[in-house]
N, C-alpha and C positions, 0 to 999 in steps of 0.2 A: 954754853954747856946744853941747855935746853934744845937747841937748834941741833946738836950733835946727835942727842938722843932720839930727836924726831927722825933724822935722817937714818939712824940705824934701824929704828922701829920700821920704817918705810921699807928699807932694804930686806929685813926679815920677813915683812907681811908679803912682799912681791915675791920671795923665793917660796914661801909657803903656798902661794896661789900658782906660782910657776911650775911646781913640781907636779901636780895633777894635770895640769893642761899639756905638759911635755909627755907624760904617760899616755894621756888620752891621744895625742897626735901619733905617738909610736905605735899604738894600738890600731889605730886607723891605718897607718902605714903597713902594718903587718898584714891585716886583713885585705887590703888593696893588692899587696904581692900574692897572698894565696889565692886569691880569686883570679888574678891576672895568671898565674901558674896554670890553674885548673882550665881556664878558658884556653890557653895555648895548648895545653895538653889534648883538649877535646878538638880543637881545629886540627892539630897535627894528626891525631887518631882517625878523623873522618877523612881527610885528605888521603891518609895511608889506605884505609879501607876502600875508598873509591878507586884507587890505582888497581887493587888486586880483583 
């Protein structure tokens, strides 16, 4: 019985720690996508302005 409670406590603790880590990773991914879109937009705009 004690071992089962220890496993349950470990799973709950892992989930509590995993939540903020997943949120942080998704936040980093979001900012990487935003910065990538800005860089691609600037590159496209500079190529378009060079042609005209």
